MARLUMLO-939413 format. One record per residue (C-alpha): residue number from 1; x, y, z. Coordinates in nm, 2 decimals. Example, Ala and Ser with C-alpha at 12.3 -4.5 7.8 and 13.67 -1.06 7.14 Angstrom:
MARLUMLO-939413
<1, <1.23, -0.45, 0.78>>
<2, <1.37, -0.11, 0.71>>
end
This chain:
MARLUMLO-939413
<1, <0.01, 0.00, 0.00>>
<2, <0.10, 0.36, -0.07>>
<3, <0.04, 0.61, 0.21>>
<4, <0.00, 0.97, 0.10>>
<5, <0.06, 1.20, 0.39>>
<6, <-0.02, 1.58, 0.37>>
<7, <0.09, 1.78, 0.68>>
<8, <-0.08, 2.12, 0.70>>
<9, <-0.05, 2.43, 0.90>>
<10, <-0.26, 2.73, 0.82>>
<11, <-0.32, 2.66, 0.45>>
<12, <-0.69, 2.76, 0.41>>
<13, <-0.61, 2.89, 0.06>>
<14, <-0.47, 2.57, -0.08>>
<15, <-0.56, 2.26, 0.13>>
<16, <-0.89, 2.19, -0.05>>
<17, <-0.74, 2.19, -0.40>>
<18, <-0.44, 1.99, -0.28>>
<19, <-0.67, 1.71, -0.14>>
<20, <-0.91, 1.74, -0.43>>
<21, <-0.64, 1.67, -0.68>>
<22, <-0.54, 1.36, -0.49>>
<23, <-0.90, 1.24, -0.46>>
<24, <-0.93, 1.27, -0.85>>
<25, <-0.65, 1.03, -0.91>>
<26, <-0.75, 0.75, -1.12>>
<27, <-0.57, 0.44, -1.00>>
<28, <-0.64, 0.08, -0.90>>
<29, <-0.35, 0.09, -0.67>>
<30, <-0.41, 0.03, -0.30>>
<31, <-0.35, 0.36, -0.14>>
<32, <-0.46, 0.58, 0.15>>
<33, <-0.46, 0.96, 0.22>>
<34, <-0.37, 1.10, 0.56>>
<35, <-0.40, 1.46, 0.66>>
<36, <-0.21, 1.56, 0.96>>
<37, <-0.33, 1.90, 1.10>>
<38, <-0.05, 2.07, 1.30>>
<39, <-0.27, 2.32, 1.51>>
<40, <-0.40, 2.53, 1.23>>
<41, <-0.56, 2.84, 1.36>>
<42, <-0.72, 2.98, 1.04>>
<43, <-1.00, 2.83, 0.82>>
<44, <-0.80, 2.52, 0.73>>
<45, <-1.00, 2.28, 0.94>>
<46, <-1.33, 2.40, 0.77>>
<47, <-1.17, 2.35, 0.43>>
<48, <-1.07, 2.00, 0.52>>
<49, <-1.43, 1.93, 0.65>>
<50, <-1.57, 2.07, 0.32>>
<51, <-1.34, 1.83, 0.14>>
<52, <-1.45, 1.53, 0.35>>
<53, <-1.82, 1.61, 0.28>>
<54, <-1.76, 1.65, -0.09>>
<55, <-1.56, 1.33, -0.15>>
<56, <-1.63, 1.10, 0.14>>
<57, <-1.34, 0.88, 0.08>>
<58, <-1.31, 0.55, 0.25>>
<59, <-0.93, 0.55, 0.23>>
<60, <-0.90, 0.89, 0.40>>
<61, <-0.81, 0.98, 0.76>>
<62, <-0.78, 1.32, 0.95>>
<63, <-0.51, 1.33, 1.22>>
<64, <-0.46, 1.62, 1.46>>
<65, <-0.10, 1.66, 1.59>>
<66, <-0.07, 1.91, 1.88>>
<67, <0.31, 1.91, 1.91>>
<68, <0.40, 2.21, 1.70>>
<69, <0.66, 2.15, 1.42>>
<70, <0.67, 2.00, 1.07>>
<71, <0.90, 1.72, 1.18>>
<72, <0.65, 1.62, 1.46>>
<73, <0.37, 1.62, 1.21>>
<74, <0.56, 1.40, 0.96>>
<75, <0.66, 1.17, 1.23>>
<76, <0.29, 1.14, 1.34>>
<77, <0.20, 1.06, 0.98>>
<78, <0.46, 0.79, 0.97>>
<79, <0.32, 0.64, 1.29>>
<80, <-0.04, 0.64, 1.17>>
<81, <0.02, 0.53, 0.81>>
<82, <-0.05, 0.17, 0.72>>
<83, <0.14, 0.16, 0.39>>
<84, <0.49, 0.01, 0.31>>
<85, <0.55, 0.32, 0.10>>
<86, <0.53, 0.66, 0.28>>
<87, <0.48, 0.96, 0.04>>
<88, <0.49, 1.32, 0.16>>
<89, <0.33, 1.62, -0.04>>
<90, <0.30, 1.98, 0.07>>
<91, <-0.03, 2.12, 0.15>>
<92, <0.02, 2.38, -0.12>>
<93, <0.13, 2.13, -0.39>>
<94, <-0.10, 2.00, -0.66>>
<95, <-0.06, 1.66, -0.83>>
<96, <-0.19, 1.54, -1.16>>
<97, <-0.47, 1.28, -1.17>>
<98, <-0.22, 1.00, -1.28>>
<99, <0.03, 1.07, -0.99>>
<100, <-0.05, 0.75, -0.80>>
<101, <-0.06, 0.54, -1.11>>
<102, <0.27, 0.67, -1.23>>
<103, <0.43, 0.63, -0.89>>
<104, <0.31, 0.27, -0.87>>
<105, <0.47, 0.20, -1.21>>
<106, <0.80, 0.35, -1.09>>
<107, <0.79, 0.12, -0.78>>
<108, <0.73, -0.18, -0.99>>
<109, <0.99, -0.09, -1.26>>
<110, <1.26, 0.01, -1.00>>
<111, <1.28, -0.28, -0.75>>
<112, <1.59, -0.14, -0.59>>
<113, <1.44, 0.20, -0.52>>
<114, <1.42, 0.27, -0.14>>
<115, <1.34, 0.63, -0.15>>
<116, <1.25, 0.90, -0.42>>
<117, <1.21, 1.26, -0.50>>
<118, <0.96, 1.39, -0.77>>
<119, <0.99, 1.69, -1.00>>
<120, <0.86, 2.01, -0.84>>
<121, <0.75, 2.30, -1.06>>
<122, <0.70, 2.65, -0.90>>
<123, <0.36, 2.81, -0.96>>
<124, <0.40, 3.18, -0.90>>
<125, <0.05, 3.31, -0.79>>
<126, <0.10, 3.65, -0.94>>
<127, <0.22, 3.50, -1.26>>
<128, <0.56, 3.68, -1.24>>
<129, <0.90, 3.50, -1.24>>
<130, <1.11, 3.68, -0.98>>
<131, <1.40, 3.88, -1.15>>
<132, <1.65, 3.71, -0.90>>
<133, <1.56, 3.35, -1.01>>
<134, <1.82, 3.14, -1.17>>
<135, <1.94, 2.78, -1.19>>
<136, <2.14, 2.81, -0.86>>
<137, <1.86, 2.94, -0.64>>
<138, <1.56, 2.74, -0.74>>
<139, <1.56, 2.57, -0.41>>
<140, <1.46, 2.90, -0.26>>
<141, <1.11, 2.84, -0.40>>
<142, <1.14, 2.46, -0.32>>
<143, <1.17, 2.38, -0.69>>
<144, <1.33, 2.06, -0.81>>
<145, <1.39, 1.99, -1.18>>
<146, <1.68, 1.75, -1.27>>
<147, <1.56, 1.69, -1.62>>
<148, <1.32, 1.43, -1.78>>
<149, <1.52, 1.11, -1.71>>
<150, <1.52, 0.88, -1.41>>
<151, <1.84, 0.91, -1.22>>
<152, <1.99, 0.86, -0.87>>
<153, <2.04, 1.14, -0.64>>
<154, <2.42, 1.18, -0.61>>
<155, <2.66, 1.40, -0.41>>
<156, <2.49, 1.65, -0.20>>
<157, <2.16, 1.63, -0.39>>
<158, <1.85, 1.51, -0.20>>
<159, <1.46, 1.51, -0.24>>
<160, <1.25, 1.81, -0.14>>
<161, <0.97, 1.78, 0.10>>
<162, <0.69, 1.89, -0.14>>
<163, <0.71, 1.57, -0.33>>
<164, <0.91, 1.28, -0.18>>
<165, <0.87, 0.94, -0.03>>
<166, <1.05, 0.62, 0.10>>
<167, <0.99, 0.27, 0.21>>
<168, <0.88, 0.22, 0.57>>
<169, <1.18, 0.01, 0.64>>
<170, <1.40, 0.32, 0.59>>
<171, <1.26, 0.46, 0.91>>
<172, <1.31, 0.13, 1.09>>
<173, <1.68, 0.13, 0.97>>
<174, <1.77, 0.50, 0.99>>
<175, <1.51, 0.67, 1.22>>
<176, <1.25, 0.92, 1.15>>
<177, <1.26, 1.31, 1.11>>
<178, <1.48, 1.49, 1.36>>
<179, <1.23, 1.71, 1.57>>
<180, <1.50, 1.95, 1.65>>
<181, <1.50, 2.05, 1.28>>
<182, <1.21, 2.15, 1.04>>
<183, <0.97, 2.44, 1.04>>
<184, <0.78, 2.54, 1.34>>
<185, <0.50, 2.79, 1.29>>
<186, <0.65, 3.08, 1.09>>
<187, <1.01, 3.01, 1.17>>
<188, <1.21, 2.93, 0.86>>
<189, <1.41, 2.65, 1.00>>
<190, <1.47, 2.35, 0.78>>
<191, <1.74, 2.08, 0.75>>
<192, <1.52, 1.79, 0.85>>
<193, <1.50, 1.65, 0.49>>
<194, <1.87, 1.68, 0.43>>
<195, <1.95, 1.52, 0.76>>
<196, <1.70, 1.23, 0.69>>
<197, <1.83, 1.15, 0.34>>
<198, <2.19, 1.19, 0.44>>
<199, <2.13, 0.90, 0.69>>
<200, <1.98, 0.70, 0.40>>
<201, <2.27, 0.77, 0.18>>
<202, <2.53, 0.68, 0.44>>
<203, <2.36, 0.34, 0.46>>
<204, <2.38, 0.30, 0.08>>
<205, <2.01, 0.34, 0.01>>
<206, <1.91, 0.39, -0.35>>
<207, <1.73, 0.73, -0.38>>
<208, <1.58, 0.80, -0.73>>
<209, <1.47, 1.12, -0.90>>
<210, <1.13, 1.05, -1.07>>
<211, <1.05, 1.30, -1.35>>
<212, <0.70, 1.18, -1.44>>
<213, <0.52, 1.24, -1.11>>
<214, <0.55, 1.63, -1.10>>
<215, <0.37, 1.86, -0.86>>
<216, <0.29, 2.23, -0.90>>
<217, <0.40, 2.41, -0.59>>
<218, <0.23, 2.74, -0.51>>
<219, <0.46, 3.03, -0.45>>
<220, <0.28, 3.34, -0.32>>
<221, <0.43, 3.69, -0.39>>
<222, <0.54, 3.71, -0.03>>
<223, <0.79, 3.43, -0.09>>
<224, <0.97, 3.63, -0.37>>
<225, <1.06, 3.94, -0.17>>
<226, <1.40, 4.04, -0.05>>
<227, <1.28, 4.02, 0.31>>
<228, <1.19, 3.65, 0.25>>
<229, <1.53, 3.58, 0.10>>
<230, <1.69, 3.73, 0.40>>
<231, <1.49, 3.53, 0.64>>
<232, <1.52, 3.21, 0.44>>
<233, <1.90, 3.24, 0.42>>
<234, <1.93, 3.30, 0.79>>
<235, <1.69, 3.01, 0.86>>
<236, <1.91, 2.78, 0.64>>
<237, <2.23, 2.90, 0.83>>
<238, <2.06, 2.82, 1.17>>
<239, <1.94, 2.48, 1.04>>
<240, <2.28, 2.38, 0.93>>
<241, <2.43, 2.49, 1.26>>
<242, <2.18, 2.27, 1.45>>
<243, <2.21, 1.98, 1.22>>
<244, <2.58, 1.95, 1.22>>
<245, <2.63, 2.03, 1.58>>
<246, <2.37, 1.75, 1.66>>
<247, <2.62, 1.52, 1.48>>
<248, <2.94, 1.64, 1.62>>
<249, <3.16, 1.95, 1.68>>
<250, <3.38, 1.82, 1.40>>
<251, <3.08, 1.81, 1.16>>
<252, <3.00, 2.17, 1.24>>
<253, <3.37, 2.27, 1.17>>
<254, <3.35, 2.10, 0.84>>
<255, <3.04, 2.29, 0.76>>
<256, <3.22, 2.62, 0.83>>
<257, <3.48, 2.51, 0.58>>
<258, <3.22, 2.43, 0.33>>
<259, <3.07, 2.76, 0.38>>
<260, <3.39, 2.93, 0.29>>
<261, <3.40, 2.73, -0.03>>
<262, <3.05, 2.83, -0.10>>
<263, <3.14, 3.19, -0.07>>
<264, <3.40, 3.15, -0.34>>
<265, <3.15, 2.98, -0.56>>
<266, <2.89, 3.26, -0.48>>
<267, <3.12, 3.54, -0.57>>
<268, <3.21, 3.37, -0.90>>
<269, <2.85, 3.32, -0.99>>
<270, <2.77, 3.68, -0.89>>
<271, <3.04, 3.81, -1.12>>
<272, <2.90, 3.59, -1.40>>
<273, <2.55, 3.72, -1.37>>
<274, <2.67, 4.08, -1.33>>
<275, <2.85, 4.05, -1.66>>
<276, <2.52, 3.90, -1.81>>
<277, <2.35, 4.22, -1.67>>
<278, <2.14, 4.01, -1.43>>
<279, <2.21, 4.22, -1.13>>
<280, <1.91, 4.11, -0.93>>
<281, <2.03, 3.75, -0.95>>
<282, <2.39, 3.85, -0.85>>
<283, <2.28, 4.06, -0.56>>
<284, <2.04, 3.80, -0.43>>
<285, <2.31, 3.53, -0.43>>
<286, <2.54, 3.74, -0.23>>
<287, <2.26, 3.85, 0.01>>
<288, <2.14, 3.48, 0.06>>
<289, <2.49, 3.36, 0.14>>
<290, <2.56, 3.66, 0.38>>
<291, <2.25, 3.55, 0.58>>
<292, <2.34, 3.19, 0.57>>
<293, <2.67, 3.26, 0.72>>
<294, <2.51, 3.49, 0.99>>
<295, <2.28, 3.21, 1.09>>
<296, <2.55, 2.95, 1.08>>
<297, <2.76, 3.15, 1.32>>
<298, <2.49, 3.29, 1.55>>
<299, <2.25, 3.00, 1.58>>
<300, <1.98, 3.23, 1.70>>
<301, <1.63, 3.19, 1.55>>
end
């Protein structure tokens, strides 16, 4: 069985369409849909109830999780799920009506696959692509596009939470999501996905990129501002500090060295985009790196 887990927090604008697109999937595959509500305070619960009334699915469950934090919500979903495949989708991500069928095909065709990440395409709500967007900062809008061919995640690459999954046995072998990492409320702390998939990689797990199960991920205008880039960069730095210090002091020192290398790469990229007269992109790359370094050194949320 495939368990689709949607963790939600204050997503009244998107949650109905997210669940609706899943409910409209045409598949004979045995699957279930779990919605984990992480203390939403807006109209999210009413939108979920509206979905329940409109679709009345027998393979659906609503689960409240009162411990605040995305990692807590995801771990609750893992605990409640009945499937041998655990799939996570963001509450503002929309699948096509063949998502589950295509995923089942991949599971059948790739018997050595133990985890996966699917293509994630940004859907800018105002219809405007940010001037600062380039190949090197797609992750700022949670986008993932590694082409149209199936391939393994290699090096430092790993799946993104808007469209990812793994066999249940991976949790048994390597543990669940680190609850000291991950977003909590409006705090832009992450690192839980990187931490989780790094554990899988260290154990030799096969993690595949699957291009034919794309999702559209909503990006509001508020996530394209300079203020957001600053907060996101700082949150990434704090996350890396927490993540590496949780491993060891040596891991943190290695991260500092890696940060120095990333500064060199950032300055080279910024120079390249400046020569191409893409100054917004150049400035945003430097600003983001500055905030990452600040968060990495300070560790204050």
